[in-house]
C-alpha positions in Angstrom: 73.9 164.7 34.4 74.2 164.2 38.2 77.2 165.2 40.1 78.1 164.0 43.7 80.1 166.0 46.1 81.7 164.4 49.1 81.3 166.8 52.0 82.9 164.4 54.6 86.2 165.5 55.9 88.8 162.8 56.2 88.5 162.6 60.0 84.7 162.1 59.7 84.8 159.2 57.2 83.7 155.9 58.7 86.5 153.4 59.3 85.9 149.7 58.8 86.8 147.6 61.8 89.0 144.7 60.8 90.0 141.7 62.9 93.7 142.0 63.1 96.3 139.4 63.9 97.1 141.2 67.2 93.6 140.9 68.4 93.3 137.2 67.5 96.6 136.5 69.2 95.4 138.3 72.4 92.2 136.2 72.5 94.1 133.0 72.0 96.6 133.9 74.6 93.9 134.6 77.1 92.2 131.2 76.5 95.6 129.5 76.7 96.3 131.2 80.1 92.9 130.1 81.4 93.5 126.5 80.3 96.9 126.5 82.0 95.4 127.7 85.3 92.8 124.9 85.2 95.4 122.3 84.5 97.6 123.7 87.4 94.8 123.6 89.9 93.9 120.0 88.9 97.6 118.9 89.2 97.8 120.6 92.6 94.8 118.7 93.9 96.1 115.4 92.7 99.6 116.1 94.2 97.9 116.9 97.6 96.1 113.6 97.7 99.3 111.7 96.6 101.3 113.5 99.4 98.7 112.5 102.0 98.8 108.9 100.7 102.6 108.9 101.0 102.4 110.2 104.6 99.9 107.4 105.4 102.3 104.9 103.8 105.1 106.1 106.0 102.9 105.9 109.1 101.9 102.4 108.1 105.6 101.4 107.7 106.4 102.8 111.1 103.6 100.9 112.7 104.7 97.7 111.0 108.2 98.2 112.4 106.9 98.9 115.9 104.7 95.8 115.8 107.6 93.7 114.6 109.8 95.0 117.4 107.2 94.3 120.0 106.6 90.8 118.6 110.4 90.1 119.0 110.4 91.4 122.6 107.4 89.3 123.4 108.9 86.1 121.8 112.0 86.5 124.0 110.1 86.4 127.3 106.7 85.8 128.8 104.6 88.8 127.8 103.5 91.1 130.6 100.0 92.6 130.7 101.4 95.9 129.6 103.2 94.5 126.6 100.1 92.6 125.6 98.1 95.8 125.8 100.7 97.6 123.6 100.6 94.8 121.1 96.8 94.9 120.8 96.9 98.7 120.5 99.5 98.6 117.7 97.5 95.9 115.9 94.4 98.0 116.0 96.3 101.1 114.8 97.9 99.1 112.0 94.5 97.8 110.9 93.0 101.3 111.0 95.9 102.8 109.1 95.6 100.1 106.4 91.9 100.7 106.1 92.3 104.5 105.8 95.1 104.1 103.3 93.0 101.8 101.2 90.1 104.4 101.2 92.6 107.1 100.2 93.7 105.0 97.2 90.1 104.3 96.2 89.2 108.0 96.4 92.2 109.0 94.3 91.3 106.5 91.6 87.8 108.0 91.4 89.4 111.4 90.4 86.4 113.2 91.9 87.1 116.9 92.4 84.6 117.1 95.3 86.3 114.2 97.1 89.8 115.7 96.5 88.6 118.9 98.0 87.0 117.1 101.0 90.2 115.1 101.7 92.3 118.2 101.5 90.1 120.2 103.9 89.9 117.2 106.2 93.7 116.9 106.4 94.0 120.7 107.1 91.7 120.7 110.1 92.4 117.3 111.7 95.0 117.5 114.6 97.3 114.6 115.7 95.0 113.7 118.7 92.2 112.8 116.3 92.5 109.9 113.9 89.8 108.6 111.6 89.3 104.8 111.2 86.6 105.1 108.5 84.8 107.7 106.5 82.6 108.0 103.5 81.0 110.7 101.3 77.9 109.8 99.3 75.8 112.7 98.0 74.7 114.7 101.0 75.7 112.0 103.4 79.0 112.4 105.2 80.1 109.7 107.7 83.1 110.2 110.0 84.2 107.4 112.3 87.3 107.3 114.5 88.9 108.0 117.9 90.0 111.0 119.8 92.5 111.3 122.6 89.7 112.7 124.8 86.3 114.5 124.6 87.9 117.9 124.6 90.0 117.2 121.5 86.8 115.9 119.7 84.9 119.2 120.6 87.8 121.4 119.4 88.0 119.4 116.2 84.3 119.7 115.5 84.6 123.5 116.1 87.0 123.6 113.1 84.3 122.3 110.7 83.3 125.9 110.0 86.7 126.3 108.2 85.7 123.6 105.7 83.6 124.5 102.7 82.2 120.9 102.6 81.5 120.5 106.3 80.5 124.1 107.3 76.9 123.7 106.2 76.5 120.1 107.5 74.3 119.2 110.5 75.1 115.8 111.8 71.9 113.9 112.6 73.9 111.1 114.2 76.5 111.8 116.9 77.5 108.7 118.8 80.2 108.5 121.5 81.7 105.5 123.2 84.7 105.0 125.4 87.2 102.4 124.2 89.0 99.9 126.4 92.2 101.9 126.0 90.5 105.0 127.3 90.1 106.7 123.9 86.9 108.5 122.9 85.4 106.7 119.9 82.9 108.7 117.8 80.6 108.4 114.9 79.4 111.5 113.0 76.8 111.1 110.2 74.9 113.8 108.4 72.0 111.4 107.4 70.5 109.1 110.0 70.9 105.4 109.2 68.6 102.5 110.0 70.8 101.1 112.8 73.3 102.1 115.5 76.5 101.6 113.6 78.9 102.5 116.4 77.5 99.9 118.8 77.5 97.2 116.1 81.2 97.6 115.5 
């Protein structure tokens, strides 16, 4: 007859690890917190684009009011060359603002995270003496077209590209400059060279 003697003391006996409710709750809580962070970041990006669009809408409304006011002044008397120049400038700014606002709306509808990030960074580094009339982002190609108050403002703006994650590693193959009739510095920056001179064609 065989007899067995257990020589293990109680503290040396192996303990089976069991998955407790506390551990399960901790893991689920961690995943839930991570999900909430992702949702919050997405909502913040969307809110930033919406806020920019609202600012552009306010600018567009102001330009409309200014244009209507100038039209009324011109209708009351024979327009002077100065008023005519102001009218043409306001019409051009109004057209540019509408085009830019339309592009913002189209980009927001696409719900692309890269585009949202690009718009947010562009808004952060662009001063008041630089205004974009057109831009596009397709793959590695980024195209920026607009006007600057002067050449110095354009250079200072381009120096800030290093602060943007999207623009910091870009090298613009096309840099075209042209002076407008109003004395502003028109520019075209494009990271991929096109088949034609787009600034001169416009």
